[in-house]
C-alpha angles and dihedrals in degrees: 000000000000115000126184118192121190126200140168102066122133147117118314135168121247110279092028131118138237134178119214120203131196127192120194124202139174094044140059108245098182091118101036133087118241126204151143135253129178139207127199123196111281093005135104122258111271126202108230106181144326138189130206125232099222108049106003095252111169138197128199132187111245089241092064104032112128092016105060128053126193124203140167128228121242090256089057090222092093131067131187135199116202108200119194133174090023119200131201088251089064088069108120146105107282119212128198112220145182129225108199091197090061088239132298133264117213129165091344095310130110123214141159135232113195130228100175134026142172134245094271137236125243119241116189121184110193141131 
């Protein structure tokens, strides 16, 4: 059974950095895209970033471009999200997720739709 376990969340001051990690087990994810989405209280779920397995294609939400970087571990069953210049509006529960289609290309853009996700890790940006 596929399990996704996130870690690295916490409390950080505005302008600070955090790195989220996600380890997947119970399934070979060599051909699947991995990514992150987040949900803040009272707000809709927002896709943050994802990365393909085949060619390293990535997608970032406009709200995090230039501040967040997604990467995959060599084993491809791990994914990281380096978050810099954090803002209070980044406060949310962050979920690691899997797209079994390895993402979708449409009109020159790449994006992910998730089939599985973990329990989430809280990120709070506050002074």
